Structures are given as structure tokens and as C-alpha cells.
N, C-alpha and C positions, 0 to 999 in steps of 0.2 A: 427384527430391523439392528445392526448395529450402533452405538450410540457412544463415540468417546467426549467425554463430560471434561467441560473445563471447572477449575476452583471455583467455589462460590464464596472467598473469602477474600478477593480482593475487593476494593473499594474506593473511589471517589470521593469527595467531598461532601457529596449530595448523598449519600450514603446506600446507593443503589447497589446492591447485587448483580455483579457481571458473569454471564456464567454463555461458554458457546459451545458446541458439538459439530462435531463430522458424522453425518450418518453415512454408512456404507451397505450395512446388512441388506440381501434382498437387491443387490445393486440399484439402491435408493437413495438420492440426495433427496430433500425434503419429501414435495410430495408426489414428485415423478421421478419414475423408475432412470437411471442411468441412459437403457433403450431409447428410451425416450426422449430424453433430454440430447443425444446425441442427433435423435431424428431430426428434432426439431434444430439443432445445428447446421445438418447437413443442408436446409434450407437458404441458410445466411449466405449474402453471397460473399464468393474469395477471394484474394488476391494475393499473388507471391512476392509482394514486397513483405520484409521481417523488421520494422522499426519496432520498437520497445518501449517500455517504462518501468522506473521502479520506483515505489511512491512509498517512505521509512515515513510513519507516521509519529507523532511522539503526545501523547495521550496523558492528557491532563491539564496541556497548556504551558510550555517553555516560557523560562522568563527571558524576554528578549535583548534585556537593558544586561544581562549576564553574560550575554550569548557573543553576539555579532555586529552589535550598539552598543558599546559599554560608552555610557556617560561622563566621563574624565572631567567634565567641570562642574558636574553637580554635587551636592552637598553630600557628605558620609552618608544620609538617610536616604539616600536617592542611588545613589553610586553603589555602594557595597562594596566588597570584598574584593573585586575582581579587579586585575587591571587591563589596559589595551597592550597590544603588542604590534609590531611591523608584519607583513608580509613580503610576500615577493613582487607585489604591487605596489610603487610608491605611491602613495598618502593612502593607502587603504588600512587600516586597523581592524583588528578584531579580539575578542576576551581572551586573556592567559591562558585559558583551558583547553584552548584550539590549537597548539601548536604546529601539528601536522597539515591543519587547513592552511596555516598562514604560510607554510613553506611551499602552498601550490594553490596561493590563491588565485592564482593567474587561472584556473580551473574550475570555478565556482564563480556563481553571479548573487551576491548576498543582496535578497529584497529586505530593504529596513521599513516598509511602512507599509505592510498590507493590513488591509480595510475591509469592513462588510462582515465580520462575523457576526453570529448568534446569541455567542456566549454561552454556548450551549457544551456541556459535556460530552462530545457527540462527534465523532468523525467524520461526518455526514457531508460538512461544507468541503472537508481535504478530499473528498473521495467523489465528490461530483459536481464540485463548484455553487450547488445549487444553494439557498435559503431552504431550511427546514418547512417553514411553513407555505400553506396554500399551493401543495404540491397535486401534480395532476394523480388522477386514477391510477394504481400502484406504487405511485412512487416515482422519484427520478431515478433512474439508475446509474450506475456509477460508474468510473472511466474503463477500468474493465471488462465490463458487462459491454459497453457502446464498443470497444472493438472487439469483443468476439461475434458482436451481432453486424458490424460491418467487415471484418475480416475474415472469422473464422478462424480456423485452428491451422498452425503453419504447418504441425505435424501431426496426424490422426490418433498418436500415441501420449501425445502432450496437451495439457488442457491449454485455452488461450487464456485462463484467466485464474491464477492462483493466489490464495490467500494465507498467508503464512502467520496464521496466527498464535499469539501465546497461550499456554494454558489459563492465563488470567483471567480471559473469560469475561470481558468487558461488553458490556451491549454496546459500546459504541464501534468496536471492533466489531461484533456479529454484523454491526449495520454497514461497517465499511464496504462489506463483499452482498451486498442488496443490487440485486438485478434491476430492482423497479418494476415500471410497466415493461419492460423485454421480456421478463420472464426466467424462470427457472433454469430453461435452455440456455442462458447466461450468466448463471452465477458462479462464484468461483470455486473451484477444485481447495479444497483445505486438507493440507498432511498438516499432521498437526505439528509442535515445536521441534521433535526429534525427526519426525519423516517417516522414516521407515517403519514405525511400529504402525501406522492406519497403513502403509503399503501392505503388509504384510497379515492383514487382514483378522488381526488380534490373534496371531498362533494357527489361522485355519491355511492349512500347505496347499503347494499347488493342486497335488491329488487331491483332495478332497473338494478343492475350487472345481476340478476336473469334473468330479463325480456331481456336483449340481451344474454344473453345465450342459451333460450328457441328460440329467432331468431335464433341465428348462428346455433342451433340444427337443426330446421326444414329448413335453407338452406341447412345443408348435408345431412338432409335426402333426400330432393329434388335430389340432385345432386349425391347422394351414387344411386338413382333410374335410372337417364341416365347413367350411368357408367356401361356399359358393363362388363368390367375387373374387378370392383369390389374395384378396390383399392382407393378412396374416404371413403369407409366406415372405410380404417384404421388409417384417420385422428381424427376419433373421439377420441380416447384415450388420443392426443395429445393436443388436444382442452379443454378435461378436466381437463388434468394436468396442462394447463396454468391457468385455472379459479382456479386449485387448489394451485398456487402460488400467485397467487393475492388477495385469500381470506383465505389463510392460516392463521390458531392462530398461528403456531409453529413460524414463518418468523414475523407475527404481533408482539407476545410477544416476542420475540427475541429485536426486535428491542423497545420494552418498555420499559426505564427505569424507570420507574414509580412501576415496581415490583420489584426492586433492595430496600435490606435495606439502609435506608437512612446514614447510618454510612458509610456503602460500599461507597456509592455517595460522601459522604463527602470526602471520603480517596482518590478519584480520583479527585474531584474537577470538578467546572463547566466550568471553564475559561469564553471566551465570544465570543458569534456569530456577534458582533459589525464589521461592516465594513468599514474601512477607506480606503482612495484612496490610499496609500503605504501599503498597508497591509491586511492581511488575517481573517477569524476568528480564534480563538485558543479554538477549540472545546475537553475541557477535557473527555467531554462525549462520545467521539467519541473513544477513548480507552476504554470503559467500554462497548458501543455496540459491538467493534471489539470481544471483550471476550465473549460476550453472543453469538455472530453470530458463533464464532467458534466449541462453546459449543453446539450450535445448530444442528452444521453441515457443515456449510460451511468449505471450505480447506484453502482459501486463503479470507484475507480482506486487504485492504489497503486503507491508511488516510493519509492528510496532515494535518500539524500542522503549523498554522501561515507563514510568511513571512520572509525570510532571507538574502534578498538582501539589505544588509546596507552599503551605500557609505557614509552616515550621522549619526550620533547620533547610531552608534555602541553600547556603553557601556548603555547607558540610555535605548536603545530597550533590548540589553541582559540580564538586571536587573529586564524588565518586562515578558519577554519570556521563559529563561533558567529554572526558578523557578518553572513556570507552566511546564513545559516539562519534568523538573526533577519530580515532582509531579506525572503526567501522567506514566510515564513509570514505574518508581518504583512500582504503584499503580496495572501495568497492572502485571509486573510478580511476585508481592505478591501475586495477586489474583490467577494466573494459576496456583503457587507452592500451594496455600492453596485447590484449588481444584483437585488438582492431574495430572495439565494438562501440567505443563512448559515443562515435558522430552517429551514430545510430538508436544509441539507448539513453533517455533522458532520464536523469535522477534527481527528484523532489523530497527536500526533508520540511517538515513543519506541523505544525499544531494548530489546535481549536481556534488558541487567540492566546494574548497576551500576558505578562503577571503586571501588578501593579507596580508603578514607581515606587511609593515609597516604602522601605521596608517594617512591618507589623512586629509589635511586640515581640512575634514567638522566635523573630529572625528570618520571618520568609514572605510570601509577595502573594496576595491575593489575586482575584480574578480581574483582568482587564480587557474588555473584548474590543477596545477601542483603536490598538493598535497590536500586530504581531509581527513576527521576523518570520522570513523562510530562506530558503539556498536550493539553486538548480546547479544543475551540473549536465555535460553531455548535450546530446540530441542536435550538434551540429549548432550550438547557439555561442553566442557571443557572450562569453564569460570572461574574467578577469575585472568584475565591476562591481560597483555597488549602487543598487536603485533606488530612490526614496531617502530619505531622512526625519527622523522625529526632531521635535522639540529639542532641548537642552535636557529637559529633565526625563525626555522619553514617553513625555503622556499623551501626544497624538500626531499623526504622520503631518508632517510639516511641507514637505516637497512631495510632488510627486506620489499622492497615496496611491496605492496596487489595488486592486480587486483579486478576491476568488477566481472571477469568472476571467476577469483577462489573464491570470495565471494558464487558468484552463482552454482558452482559446492558445494559449503556446504550445502548450503540450499537445492540442489535439492538431496544430498546425504540422509540432514535428512528427506526429505521424504518422503524418499524410493527410490528413481530415480538412477540409478547409470549411469554418465555421458559419462561412458569409452562406453558404450555399447546402451544406448536409446539414438533413433534419433524421431521426428516430419516429416511427409510428406509434402511438402511445394505446391503451386499450381501448379509446372508442376511434382508433383509425383517423387521428389528427396529427398531423407532422409535428413536429416538436424538431427546436431548435438546439443545439446544444449548448449555447450560450444567447444571451441577450445581445446580438450584434449590434441593435442600437445605441447602445451603451458602453459595449466591450469590446475591445479587439484585441490583436495578437500583440505582444510586447514589442514596440518597434525598438528598444534598446535591446532585446534579444536574438533579433533572426535578421 
């Protein structure tokens, strides 16, 4: 089995070592072979529409009051070093490290009052909308897994759910692609940060892969002969499809950014894949890769950008990371609009919680689960607005608190799924609603 391992060096403040890996060898993902996974996917209902989502996770907890909720009237020990700037929407101001977003604020909705965080260094809530505790057997599935189960692939050669996990190997990012009780057939396909390295199977040529294919075909033929029921013959098509995905020129092409115009690549920026002990890669290339994968047929692409657990040096790190995030997000939204995809593709940017209003002795901010921020765009939503507010010090949601599940209800709505009626079946055969609709509804401000 081929495993491409992530680094063990990157840690959050809880000192947990994170690592992630992609398993391909033997055409296997997790404990199931790729043919088995494809066979399971084949039984999922499929529809013709192709709505999509790109989820940008900011691991570690980004500082809400230094980004899109600047507290201009707060004392200096809370306000910090960043200022507010005007946007192209009258009355809306955001942080000065986001000048590009300010120039196209009409394309975004800034949610300043996110609540309901578990306070964990974990992408779980951002990928499922659910709390981590008291999960059903097998665990809650992530949004991409739900889309895989509900709709299946748009194109047989493009997995419906892809996770562009950086090589920092965060535990919470590995969890971000967890299919939960829907099973491994709906787990994300995980090319690594450079993408093409995985698609070439670590140097195994197509000729060699073809030889493996011939061996498998011979074994299948032998097994078919001794299988009186003839059921083994049915595996042939799934084995063929498995080889099709791994050798698909369409998937490989989507991951090959050299095919893009140089000016567009410059607009997105490159970022850096350098891994520090206290941080992760800042792969702006992933923003462009995500668009290319959605365009090729993916339904959901998730990516992580940098590491935001800034207990020290908050403003120094902010001046490094925020302009890069500003560049990547705006390039993505501009590109989607230019290609006529923005109404069909929803973009969401958020982290697991916010940061403390008061700046600590190390010029950092600590964990603050009481409130955080998010930005959404596309998906046919009503943008150019601010939703919710925090109090003068950024301590809590003063107006219109927005729960993770409300955002998820809206995301599912954008993807054509009615959360009032749609369910997924858990391992005990029980139907499970995607959100608790007794408490949380689609956000009327956005639809």
C-alpha cells in the first residue's frame, strides 16, 4: 500500500501532533479497495445538476476583531494595530489587511456573529455543522460526503468530494474529510498539496500500472470461473473505473496548474509550502486548484490555509497571512464570476472559533469560542451585506447570533437539498436530518 505521509512537526497550542496521509497502493483507500468504494457509490442516487461548494478552513481560530469586525471604538489593548477601511458597499467597513475584499464587498456577506463553537482545535463543526459530542454510531458525515451520497459523481473520472489537505497533517483536517456513518465510499479523494505527485503514483508508470491491471484481470477471470453465482463478474466494471480515476487525464488535467494562463496564476498568487514548527503551508495554488476541480465535475472541495493559532505575534502574523488570504479569496470569486460559475458555486471561509478581545502579554490573542466570524460568497446568495454584530469589545454576539447549523442549512439549500425533508440513513437504519430544523433554518438574509 502506498502512503504519502504528512509532516509530524506542525502542532497547535495543545501540542497534539498532526499527520495525514493518502493511501493509494493496491487501489485502496482506508480499509476498502477503490473498486469497492466505486461500487458503493454506484448505488447512490444521482442527479444531473452540478452545484458546488468550496470550503476554505482557517485552522487554529482566526482573530475576528482583526479581520472583518474591527473595533474602532475599543481601547487600544483590545482594538489592536489594524484599522478599518471603507468598502464599495456604503456603510460597510472591514480590516485594512483586506483591501481587495473591500473593493468587491458587494460579492461577499460578512457574518460577524458566529456562535455555537465547541472551542476545539478541530474542523469538525466547520465541515459538518454538528457538535462533536454525542455523535451517532460512526459519527456525523461531512458536507462533501453528504453530497457524494445524495448526488454521486458528476463525471465518473472526477470524485465528487476532494480534500486538498496540506502536508502539515493536522488532525482536525484529517477529520474534516470524515464520511462518518455514510462510510468510506463517500470519503474524500485526497491529492496532496502538489496534486500531481499522487496522480503519478510515486513514479509508477502507466505501463507498470497496465501490467498490474492485466494481473488483476487474470485473477478476476479465474475467480469468475470458480464463482458459480457469477457475481464476481460484476466487479470488473468497478475495477475498470478505479483504474480510470487513477489514470484519468481529466482529473490529472484539473490538478495541473501549468495549463492555466500565467496572468491568472499571478492573480491568485503562489503563497508558500514552507512548513514551520508553528505554522502550516499557505498554498494559494489550492484556491485555483479548487476552482479547476469544481469546473471539472467535483461537487465539494475543501482546503486549509495557513495556521491561525496566534497566542503571540498576532499582528506580525496578520500582516503576513491576511493579505495572502485576501488575494486568494478575491481571485477565486472573481474567477468563478468570470466563468459564469458564481451563482452555482458557494464559497465559505471560516475557522473553528474566534480570539480573545484582550491582547495578551505576547501581543497575541487566545481562544474565544463565544463568537467568531465567517465570509460567504456565490451560490446565488444575496451578498454585499453584514450579518450580525458583536458588542463594542468584540466579546459576544450582540445582534443576530448565527449558529453553524444555520450556515449549513443555507449551504445545503444552495446545493439543492431541502433540510426540512432530506435525511441520510445512519448505521442503525435511522433517518437523520442534516440540521436540527426545530431550531435552525435557512438564513433569510442570504436567500
